[in-house]
N, C-alpha and C positions, 0 to 999 in steps of 0.2 A: 218256311220263312219265319224268322224270329221277329216278334213284335217287341217294341220298346215299352217299358213300363213308364208310368207318369213321372217318376223322379228322374228319368234319364232322357226326357225330351219328347214324349209322345205328343203328336199333334192331331189326334183322332177326332176331336170335337168339331172339326170342320165338315165332317161327313154327314150325309143326309140321315143316316141311322141315328147318330147322336142328336141331331136337330129334332127328329121326330120324337125320340124319347124325352128330351128335355122340354119340348113344347107341350107334350101331353100332361106334364105336371102343372100346367097353368089352369087346369079346369077348376072352377070355383067349387067349394064345398057347399052343401045345402045349408040354408037358413043362416047365411052370413058367417059360417064358421071360419072362413078364410081370414076374416078380419079379427075374429075373436081368438084364434089360435094360429097366428101367422107362422109359416114354416121358414123363418129367417133367424139365423144365429144372432144378429144384431139386436133383435127385439128382446132376447133373453139374457144376453151377456153385456151389452153396452149400458153404461150408467143411465142414460136417458131413455133407453128402451125403444129407440126409434130405428126405423129401417135406414139402410144406406149408412150405417155407422162404422165404427172401427173394425168390427168383424167382417163386414163386407169388403173393406179396404184390404184387410189381411188375406182374405180369400183371393181377391184379384192379384195381390202380390204373389201368393203361393202359385196360382195358376201361371202367371207370367214367368216366374222363376223356373217353372217346369215346362215351359214352352207349350202351354195349353191356353186355349182361348174359347170363350163361349161364342156361339154363333150369334150374329147380330139379330136374328129373329127371336132369340130367347130374351124376352123383355123383363125378366125377373132380376133382382139383385144377385150378385155372385154368391152370397151366403144363403141361398135358397137350399132347402133340404135335398132337392133333386140333384143339385150340383155335387154335394157330398157323396150321395149314393152312386151317381154316375162315375165319380172318380174311383170309388171303392170297386165298382164293377169292372172298370178298366184295369185296375191293379190286379184283380183276380184273373181276368182273361190273359193279361200279359205275363203274369208270374208262372203260368202253366208251361211256358216255353223255356224257363230258366233252369240252370243247373242247381245243385244243392246249396252252394255258397250264395248264389244269387237269390234263391228262395229264402234263405235265412235273412239276408239283408232286407228283402222285400217284406217279410213277416215283421221284422223290427220296425221298418218304416210305417207299415200299415197300422201296427199296434199303437205307435206314437201318434199317428194321425187320428185314429179313432178316439184315443184317450184325450188328446189335447184339443182337437177341432170339433168333434161330434158329441162325445159323451159329456162334454161340459154344458151342453144345452138341450140335448135330446130328451132327457128325463123331464125337464121343465115344460118342453113342448107337449109331451105326452100327457103330463098332468093337466095342462091347460086344455088339451083336447077333451079330457074327461069332464071338465067343468063347463064346457060350452053346451048350450041348449041346441041340439040338432034333432032332426026328425027321426033318426034311428041311431043305434049304437055302432053302426058299421065303421065310421071313421075313427072314433075313439078305440075300437077294437083293433083296427089295422095299425094305428099308431102304437098301441101296446105290443102288438106282435113285432113291429119293427124294432122297438126298444129291446124286446127279448132277444131277437135275432142279433142285433148289433152287440148286445152285452155278451152273448155266447161267442160271437166271432172275436170279440176283444179278449175274452178269456182264453179261447183257443190260441190266438196269436201270442198271448202272454206266455202260455205253456210252451209253445214252439220256440219262442225267444229264449226262455229260461233254460230249456233243455239243451241248448247248444252253447 
């Protein structure tokens, strides 16, 4: 059975699997780090730095245009880091079923999404994670690893896109 990728109308976020994954992201970080380094694009990209800003609206628009919806149990804004990562995960899972032309288009779409939607604020989030006074270095280290992984993925997708 061929799965649909996000840009072609996948509706997979209504399943209990997705709800579980997205709800796990709501666990608070120790010592108030959730407040000090919020995982929302609006905080880093909107002029006023407030949650539920323009970036949150843009993500809701993107999700709606791709026939995606967050479960009602997910009480975070749509520009939460977990939403971006869940979308990328779904893209990877669905692209495995495609032919080479489809894979090329998917790589181009993924690269553009990473560059325009995630890499515009993820480095600032990671920097802020490193300035927060937390009980251990675990969360700043995980944030740094995430940035390294996303950067490598972005470079890989750029090379794939440029080679065709």
